[in-house]
C-alpha positions as CSV (number, residue, x, y, z in Angstrom):
1,X,94.9,79.8,-209.7
2,X,92.2,76.7,-210.5
3,X,93.4,73.4,-212.0
4,X,89.7,71.1,-213.4
5,X,90.6,68.3,-214.2
6,X,89.3,66.0,-217.1
7,X,85.5,64.6,-216.2
8,X,86.3,61.0,-218.1
9,X,88.5,59.2,-220.2
10,X,88.6,60.5,-224.2
11,X,90.0,62.5,-226.3
12,X,90.6,67.1,-226.4
13,X,89.1,68.7,-228.7
14,X,89.6,72.2,-228.1
15,X,91.8,73.8,-225.0
16,X,91.3,76.7,-223.0
17,X,90.4,80.1,-224.7
18,X,89.3,83.0,-223.0
19,X,86.9,81.8,-220.5
20,X,88.5,78.5,-220.1
21,X,86.7,76.3,-222.3
22,X,87.4,72.6,-222.6
23,X,86.4,70.0,-225.1
24,X,86.5,65.9,-224.3
25,X,85.3,63.8,-226.5
26,X,84.9,59.7,-225.0
27,X,83.1,56.6,-226.1
28,X,82.3,53.9,-224.9
29,X,79.8,53.9,-221.5
30,X,81.5,56.3,-218.2
31,X,80.7,58.3,-215.7
32,X,81.2,62.4,-216.3
33,X,83.2,63.0,-212.8
34,X,83.3,66.4,-211.0
35,X,86.8,68.4,-212.6
36,X,86.8,70.4,-209.2
37,X,85.4,70.3,-205.4
38,X,83.1,72.6,-204.5
39,X,79.1,73.0,-204.3
40,X,76.3,71.9,-207.3
41,X,74.4,75.2,-207.9
42,X,72.6,74.8,-210.1
43,X,71.9,71.4,-212.3
44,X,69.7,70.3,-214.9
45,X,69.6,67.1,-217.0
46,X,73.0,67.7,-219.4
47,X,75.1,69.5,-216.5
48,X,76.2,71.3,-213.8
49,X,77.3,75.0,-212.9
50,X,79.6,74.5,-209.5
51,X,80.9,76.7,-206.8
52,X,84.3,75.9,-206.2
53,X,85.8,76.0,-201.7
54,X,87.4,79.6,-203.9
55,X,83.4,80.7,-205.0
56,X,84.9,79.9,-208.5
57,X,82.3,79.1,-210.6
58,X,82.7,76.2,-212.7
59,X,80.8,74.6,-215.4
60,X,80.2,71.2,-216.9
61,X,77.8,70.7,-219.9
62,X,77.0,67.3,-221.4
63,X,76.4,66.9,-225.2
64,X,74.9,63.0,-225.8
65,X,72.2,61.3,-227.0
66,X,68.2,61.9,-224.9
67,X,67.7,59.8,-222.4
68,X,71.7,58.2,-221.8
69,X,72.5,60.4,-219.1
70,X,71.6,59.7,-215.4
71,X,72.2,62.4,-213.3
72,X,73.7,61.4,-210.0
73,X,73.7,64.7,-208.0
74,X,71.8,67.6,-207.1
75,X,71.2,71.4,-206.6
76,X,72.9,72.0,-203.1
77,X,74.6,68.7,-202.9
78,X,78.7,69.0,-201.8
79,X,81.2,67.3,-203.8
80,X,84.3,65.7,-203.5
81,X,87.3,65.7,-206.7
82,X,85.9,63.0,-208.7
83,X,82.8,62.2,-207.3
84,X,80.8,61.1,-210.3
85,X,78.5,63.3,-211.6
86,X,76.4,61.7,-214.5
87,X,76.4,58.1,-215.4
88,X,76.0,57.3,-219.4
89,X,74.3,54.3,-221.0
90,X,75.4,55.3,-224.7
91,X,77.2,53.6,-227.2
92,X,78.1,56.6,-229.8
93,X,80.0,59.6,-228.2
94,X,80.1,61.9,-225.5
95,X,81.2,65.7,-225.0
96,X,81.8,67.1,-222.3
97,X,82.6,70.8,-222.6
98,X,84.4,72.4,-219.1
99,X,83.9,76.2,-218.5
100,X,85.1,78.8,-216.1
101,X,83.0,82.2,-216.9
102,X,84.8,84.7,-215.6
103,X,88.5,83.6,-215.9
104,X,91.1,85.7,-216.9
105,X,93.8,83.4,-218.1
106,X,93.9,79.7,-219.2
107,X,97.0,77.0,-219.3
108,X,96.7,74.3,-221.4
109,X,97.6,70.8,-220.2
110,X,97.0,68.8,-223.0
111,X,97.0,69.1,-226.4
112,X,94.2,69.0,-228.9
113,X,93.6,65.6,-230.7
114,X,95.7,63.7,-227.0
115,X,94.0,60.6,-224.7
116,X,93.6,61.9,-221.0
117,X,92.4,59.7,-218.8
118,X,89.9,60.6,-215.8
119,X,91.5,63.0,-213.6
120,X,94.1,64.0,-215.4
121,X,95.1,67.4,-215.2
122,X,93.4,69.3,-218.2
123,X,93.6,72.9,-217.2
124,X,94.4,75.5,-215.0
125,X,92.5,79.1,-214.3
126,X,93.8,82.3,-213.3
127,X,95.3,85.2,-212.9
128,X,98.2,83.8,-212.6
129,X,100.5,85.7,-210.5
130,X,104.0,84.6,-210.3
131,X,106.7,86.3,-207.6
132,X,109.7,88.4,-207.9
């Protein structure tokens, strides 16, 4: 199981489904933080791909006005939990998508429309197992 954390303070727009998609909309300048620990395996001007400590992949994609995002990490960088990935200096709405491709199940920790703090539990992805 992998628990992913909200990369920004904002409102949850969608719950995890399938491979664990969550969308958080935020307003006001802030930093977009890593939802888990690991290593940046790909990075571009609008997102990063992280491989966590158990070789699971997590993607963070950002929708923002051009020129309002400043990357703070690069491919190959190790990440700590909650480490800033991007600085956003926009004044509109920032949308951050968190996806765990290939996850077999997702368990939400926040409901659509609810406000979450940066670093709050967003959702967990499986496979989940329980002891008998």
